[in-house]
N, C-alpha and C positions, 0 to 999 in steps of 0.2 A: 273545060274544067271549072272555070269561074261560074258558069251557069249551074253546074252540078253542085258546087258548094253552096250556091245561093238557094238551091231548092232543099237543102238538108236542114234539119232542126237540131240534131244532137251535136254537141261540141266534139264528142268522140268520133262520130262519123265524119265530120268536117276535117278533123286533123288527120284521120287515117287516109282519107282521100288525097289530102295534100301530101302526106308522106309517100304514098304510092306514086303519085305524079313526080315527086322529087327524086325518088329512087330510079325511076325510068329515065329521067332526064338529068342525071347527076352531073354530066359534063357541061350542061348548058347553064349560063348565068340565070339567076332568078329574076324574073320580070317584076318591075315595080307594081304593075297592075295586079299581078298574081299575089304579091305580098299584101297589097291593100285589100284584095278580095278575101284573102284568108283571115286577116285581122277583123274585118267588118263582119264576116260570117261567124267567127268565133264570138264576137261581141253580141251579135244577135242571138246566137245559141245560148249565151250566158243569161241574157234577159229572159228568154223563153224558159230556161231552167228555173229561174226565180219566180216568175209570175204564172207560168203555165201557158200552153199554146192557145186555149180559148181566150184568156184575158189579153194575151199579146195581140191576137187578131182584132179584138175589140178596141184596144188602145190605138192600134194602127188605123182602124176604120175611123175612129174619132179624129185622129190627126189629119187624115185625108179630108174629112168633112163633106164628102159628096159621094153619092151612089152612082153617078154617071160613069159610063165605061171609059171615057177619055181620061178620067182622073185616077183610074184604078191601077195604072201601070206605074208602080213606085220603083225608082232606080235603086241600084245598090248603094250609091252614095247617100240617097235620101233615107234608106233603111239604116245606114250607119249612123247618121245624125240623130235619127229617131231613137235608136237603141242606146246611143251614148248619152242622150239626155235622160232617159229613164234609169239607166244604170247608175249615173251620177246621183240621182235622187235617192236610190235605194241602197247604195253601197255603204253608207254610213251606219245603217242599222241592221242589215241582213246578217244572218248567222253564217259565219265563214265555215267552209268545209275543211276536211283534213285529207292528207295523203300519207301513205306509209313510206318512210325513208329507210331503205335497207341498210344504209351505212350506220345510222343511229340505232336502228332496231325498234323504233316506235313511230307513231303518227306525228306529223308536224302540220302546222297551219298552212292552208292553201291547197285546194283540190286540183288546181290547174298548174301547179309548179312544174311538173315534168313536161307537160305539153308546151308551156311557154319557154322553158329552158331549151328544149329541142328545137323549137322555132327560132330562138335567138342564135343557136349554134349554126343552123342552116343559113340564116341571114349573114352571119359573120363569114362563113365559108365563101359565100357567093358575092360578098361586098366588093372584093378586089376585082372580080371579073365583070361586075355589073356596070352598065353604062351610067346609070343614075344611082345615087346613094339612097338608102332607105329613108323615107320621110318620117317626120316626127309623129304624124297622126297614126301611122302603123304601130309605132312603139307605144303611143298613148292608148290605143285600143287594147294592146296586149297587157298593159299595166292595169286596165280596168277589169280584167278577169279576176277570178278567185285565186290570187297569188299572195305570197308572203312579202314582207318588206325587203327581204334579202334579194329575191328575184327582181322586184321592181327597182331596187338600187342598181343591180347589174344592167338593167335596161337603160336607166338614166346614165350610167357610165358609158354604155354603148352609144347613146345619143350624143354625148359630149365628144366621142371619138369621130363620129361621122360629120359633126358640125365643124366649121372652121374654128381655129383655136381662139379667135377673138370674139366669138359669138356664143353666148350661152343657149342651151336648149330652151324651148318655151316654158313659161312658168307652170303650165298645166302639168308637165311631167314631174316637176319638183313638188307640186302640191299633192299629187297622188302618192308620191313616196312618203312625204311627211304625214299624210293621212293614214297610211298603213303603219307607220312607225308609232302613231299615237292613238289609233282607233280602238274600238271595242274588241275584246277577245271572245272566242267561243270555247267553252270547256277548258278554260285556263291555258290554252295552247298559244305559243308565240311570245317572244320577248318584245319589249317596247323601249327602244333606245331614244329616250326623250332628249338627251343632250345632242345627239346627231340631228334630230329633228329641228332643234333650235338653231343649230349651225346652218342647216339648209334654209331655214327661214331668214336668217341674217343675210344669206346670199341672195335670196329672192327680193328683199327690200333694197338691196344695194346695187343690183345689176342693171338698173335702169328700166326694166320692164314694168308695165302696169300690173299691180297686184289686185287680186279679187278679195272679197270678204272671206272666201274659203282659205286663203293663205293665212290670214290672221286667226281664223277659227282653229286651224291646226296648231298654230303657235300656242294658243290658249289650252288646247288639249295636251300639248307637251308640258305645260306648267302643271296641269292636273296629274299627268303621269309621273312627274317628279316626286309626288307624294300621294300616290293612289292607294296607300294603305292607311290614310288618315282616319277612315271610318272604323278601323278595328280597335278593340278595347285596349289591347296592350301594345299598339304600334302607333300611337299618336305622334304627330310631328312636333319638333322643337320650335320654339317661338322665332328663332332666327330664320329658319327655313320658311315658316309661314309668312314672315315679313317680306322675305325675298320674293315669294310667289305673288304676294299682293302688289308690291311695287312693279314687278314685271307685268302683271295683268294691267295695271293702270297705264304702263308705257305702251303696250300693244293696243289698248283701247284708244289711247290718244293718237297713235299713228293711224289707226283706221279712220278716226274723225278728221284728221288733217288731210287725208286722201279723198274726203267727201264721198265715201262709199255709202250706198243706199242700203240701210238695214231693213229689209223687208223680204217677204216670201220665204222660200225654203232655206236659202242661204242665210237670211236674217235669223230664222228660228234656230238653225244650227249654231250661229254665232252667239246668240243669247244663251243657248244651252251651255256652250263652252264658258261663257262668263259666269254662269251660275256654278259650274263645276269648279272653276278657279277660285271663286269667292268661298265656296265650301272648303276647298283644300287649304285656303289661307286662314281658316277658322273664323270667317266673318259671316255668321249665319244671318245677321240682320241685312247685310248687303245681298246675300243670296235671295232672301225673301223679297227685298226691294226690287231686285232685277226681275224676279218672276212677276211681281205685281205691275211692273212697267209694260208687260205684254198683255195680249188680249186673252185673259185667263178664262173668261166665260163667253158664251155665245152672244150675250147682249153687248159685250165690249168690243166685238169684232170691228176693226177699222180697215181703212185702205191699206195699211201696212201689212195686214195678214200675218201678224206676229203671234200666231197661236203657239202657246208653250208645248213643246214636245213632252211625251211621257217621261223621258229621261230628265227633263228640266224640273218637273214636279218632284221626281224621286230624289234628285240630288239636293234640292232644297229641304226635303224631309230628312235626308241623311245629315245635312248640316245642323238641323235642329236636334237630331238625336245625339250627335257628338257634343253639342252644347247642353245636353240634358234638358232640353226644352220640349217635353212631350206634348204640351198643350198646342203649341204652334204646329207641330207635326201632325197631330190629329186633325186640325183644321185643314191643313194642306191635303191630307189624305181624303177628306170629304170632297174637296174641290177636284182632286184627281179622279175620283170615282164617278164624277159627273160626266167626264169626257172619255176616260180610258178605262181599260181593265188591266189586270196584271199581265195578261198575255201580250199587251202592247209594248211591254218594257223589254229591252235587250237583256239577254241572260246574264251578262256580266254586271250590269247595273242592278238587276234584281238580286244578284248575289251580294253586292255591296249593301243594298238596303236590308236584307235579312241579317247580315253580319252586324250592321249598325244598330239593330234593335237590341243588342245586348247592352248598349249604353242606358237604355230606358226600361229594361226588363223589370226593375223593381219600382219604377215610377208610373208606368202606364198599364192599366188593367186590360187594354185592348190588344196587347201583343199576341196573345193566343188567337184572338179573332183574326188578326192580320195574317198570321201563319196559316190558318185554315183557309183564308181567302186565296192566298198565294198557291196553296196546294190544290185548290179546286180549279185552278186555271188549266190543269192538265199536266202533261209531262214536264218535269223540271230537269235541268241539266244536272250533271253529276255533283258538282261542287255545291250547287244551291240545295240539293236534296240533303247533303251532309249538314249544311248550315241550319236547315229546318229541323233536322234531328237533334242538333245541339240545343236549339231553343226548346224543343219539346221535352228534353231531359231536365230542364230547369224546373225547380219546384215553384218558382214565381210565375210561371206561364200556365194559365188556366184556359182550357179549351172546352167547347160545348160537346164535341165528339170525344169518343174514347181515345186516349193517347196511344194505346196499343194498336188500334186500327190505323191511326194516323202514322204511327211508326212503320207499320207494314206498307202503307201507301208510299211513304218516303223511300223505303228500301226498294220497292218496285220501280220507282222513278230512277233511283241510283243504278239499279241493275239494268234498266232499259238503255242506258248510255254505254258507250264503249269505255271500259276501264283503262286506267293508266297502265302502260306497259313498262314503266320504270319501277323496278322492284321496291325501292324505298318509299316512293310516293304511294304506290299501291298498298303497301303495308300500313302506312300512316292513315290513309283514308279508311281502310277496312277496320282497323283497330278503333278509329273514332266512331264508326258506325256501330261496332259491337259494344263499345263502352256506353254509348247513348242508349242502345237497346237494353243492355243489362240494367241500367239505372231506371229506365221506364218500367221494365218488368218488375224490379224490386219494389216499386211504389204501387204497382197494380194489385188487384185483389188476388186472393189465393186461386190457384188453378190457371194462372196465365201461362201460355205456351209460346210466347214470342220467340225466345231463344231456342226452344225446341224446334220450331218451324225453320228458323234460320239454319240450325245445325243440320237438320235432315236435308235441307236444300243444298247446302255446301258439300255434304258428304256425297249426295247424289251426283253433283256436278264435278267435283274435284277428287273425291275419294277421302277416306277417313285418315290417311297418312299425309295429306297435302298440307302445305304451309298455311293455307286459308283456314282449315279446320283447327290447326294448332293455334292460330291467332285468336280464334273464338275461345279456346280453352284458356289462353293466357289472359285475355281481358276479363275473365271472371273475377279477378281481384277487385274490379271497380264496383262490384256489388257490395263491398265492405263500406262504401259511402253511405248506404241507406239501411243496411241490416240492423235489426235490434235483437236478433236471436243469436245468443252466444254459441249455441251448438252448431248452427249453420255456418257462422263465421269461423268457428274452429275447423270445420270440415274444409272450407275453402282455403284457409291458411295452411292446413296440412297438405292439401293437394298441390298448392302453388309454391310453397316454400319448403316445408319439412321433407316431403317425399320427392321433391324435384331433384334430379341429378345436379350436382354442383356446376357442371358445364353448361346447363340449360338455364341457370338462374339469370344470367345476363340478358336473356332474350325476353324477360318480362317487360311489359310496356311502361313500367315505372321502377324506380330504385327499390331494393329490398327494404331499406330503412323506411321508406314511405309506406310500404305494405304493412310493416310492423306497427307503424304509428296508426294507420287506419284500423288495424285489428284491435289495438288498445282502445281506440275511440268507440268501437262497437261494444267492447266489454264495459266501457264506462257508461255508454247509453243504456245498456241492459241493466247495470246496477242502479242507475238513476231511476229507471222505470220501476224497479223493485222497491226502491225507497218511496217513490210517489205512491205506489200501490199500498204500501204499508201505512203511510201517513194518511192516505185518503180513506182507508177502511177501518181505521183504528177505533173510532168511536161508534161504529155502526154494527159491529159483529159481536156475537156473544163470546164468552171466554174460551170455550172449547174450539170454536171455529177460528178465533183470533190466534190461539196457540198453534194450531195446525198450519194456518197461513203464514205465521211468523217463521216457523221451521222451514217451510218451503222457500220463502223469500231468502232466509239466511243461507240455505243450501245453494241457491242460485248465485247469490253474491259471493259465497265462498268459492264456487266454481269459477266465477269471473276472476277472482284474486289468484286462484291457482293457475289459470291460463295465462294471466299477465306475468306471473313469476317465471314461467317457462321461456319467456322471450329473452332475446339477447340484451344484456344489461348495458351494452354500448350505446343504445338509443337514448339520447339526451332528454327525450320527452317522457321517458318512463318514470322518473321520480315524481313528477307532478301527478301523473295518472295513477301511479301506485299509491301515492298519498291520499288522493281522493277516494280510491277504491277502499282503502283501509278505513277511511273516515266513514264511508257509507256502511261498511261492515260493522263498525262500532255502533252506529246508530240503529242498525237492524238487530244487533245482538240483544238477547234477553237477559244476559248475565251482567251485573254491574261491574264485577271484577274484569270480565272480558272487555267491556266497553272502555274502561280506563286504559287497559293494556293496548288495545288497538288504536285508541286515540293518541297515545304517546308515540306509537310507531308511525302513525300518520304524520304527526308533527315533525318527527325526525326526517321523514322522506321529503316533506315540503321545504325544509330548511337545509 
C-alpha cells in the first residue's frame, strides 16, 4: 500500500487508496508508517499540483545532483523533506483553492479541508488502539496542504492532545497556523483572526523553544491584518491604532534582533516584506520606503544577504505612498518594480489593495489610467480586482489610451470568468457595482454605445428576463443620472424608476429615493446651465431672426426643466436652492423685462 501511494501523483487518488485500505482493515490499528506515508504522499501530490509534474521532476533531479544509477533511488522520507522544503517556499504566495461547504451553502477557503478532516478523524479513532501515537511530522505535513486555518487549528489541538501535558508541540505547527491566520486570501474568502495569531505568537516566544524568523514574520502579518483596510479611501485607521501597530512592530523587530536571527534568503525577504506592510499600516510611508531601500532593490545591489524585495514589498510601499497622497514617490517605485516584476507576479489580494489605493491619488496622478491598463493586460483578474478596476474606469479623472467601453467589457469578462459569490447579498452588491460603473462609462461614451445592451442580452440569455440579475440591471439605471445632460432622457429614467414603479418595489432601489430625486434635479440644473451658456455664447454672433428663434427654443427647454422640477416631492430639502437657481436661469433667458423681474423675485424667495 505504501508503494502504491508513493507511485501516485494525484492527491485525490492517494486519499482514495488510503480510504479503501482503511475500510478493509477498519478493525486494525493504524500503523505509524502508513500515516507517515499518507502524509508525505499527499504533500508530494500538493507540490506536483502547484508546479506541475515536469517541473517537479526537474527540481528533484537538480536536488539529486547526479545522473548515476546508484543515486536515483530516492526514499520516501527524502521525497518528503524535498516536498516540504518547496511547499514552504511557495505557500506564502500561491493562490489558495476553494471547496464547497454544504452546511453553509457556498465555497470556503481550502480545497483539501474535507480530505484532511477525514484523515484526522481516522487518526483519532485509531489513536487509542495504536501502539505509538501519531508523530508531529505527520500533522505538520497535513497542515501544509491547502487547508483553512480552522482545520489547521484542529490539527494543532490534536497535536497537544497526543503530546504529554507539560510539553508543547513543535513551533513549526504553531507557525503554520499563524501563517494561515494572517496570510493572503484568494477571491476574498476566509477570515483572518489576527488577535488569535498574536496570542499564539506570545505562546511561541514564551514556551522555551527556539523561534525562527518565520515566527516573527507571521506576528508582523498579524499587525497588518489588524488594519488591513488602511488603503481604502473611507476606511482609514485612527491615529491611536496606527501608533499601537508601530510600537508593536518595533517590539517584534527588537525581539528578532535579540535572538540573533539571520535576515537573509527567502525567510529574510518575507520578514522584510512584513515589516514594509506593518510600516504602511502604521501610516509611516517614509519608514516603508526606507525598509525597501535597505534591501537589494536592483541587480547591481545584490549582496550575500540575497534580500531581493518581493513583488508584494514594492506594492505595499507604493500603497503607503498612495495613502499619504505622495504620487511622485509611488511613480518612482512603480518604475523600479517594473524592472524586476510584472503585475502577474503580485498576489491577487495585494493587487486588489493596490488598485483600491489608487483612488487616493486619482486626482493627483495622470498615470492612474495607464496603471489600470497595465494591470488589465496581465491577463485574468480575480473577481474583486475586476470590480475595483471598473470603479476606477468609471471615474472622470482616469484617462486611458484605449477605449473605456472596451476596457469595461474586458473587466466584465474577467469578473465573469471567476466563480461568483453564492451569498445573495454579496452577489447583489457586487453586480450592482458592476452595472453602476458600466452605466456611468456608457453615459460618457459617444452616441451609439451598446455596453449595457450587450450586458442585458447576456444576462437575459443566462438567467432569463425575470431573474433578479436582470432586475438589478434595470434598477441601477438610476446611476445614469450622474452624467446625463438631456432632461428628456432623465425624465424617462425618473418615470420608470420612481413614478411608475410599484410602491412595494421602491425600497429595492440601490439608493434612497430622496437621492434619486436630488440627482434628477441636478440633471435639470445642468441642462438649464447649458442652455444659459449657449445663449450667452451665441448672443453677439447671430442675426436678429436666428437669435430670436434660438432664444425661444432655449426658453422652452428651461421652462421644461422648471416644470419637471416642480413635479417632484417638496419634502426634498435640496429643492429650494435648485428651484431658485432654475428660476434665476429662466429669468436670464426670458426676453420680456416684466417676466425677468417677476422670475428674479421668485428666485430670491426660494433662495431665502
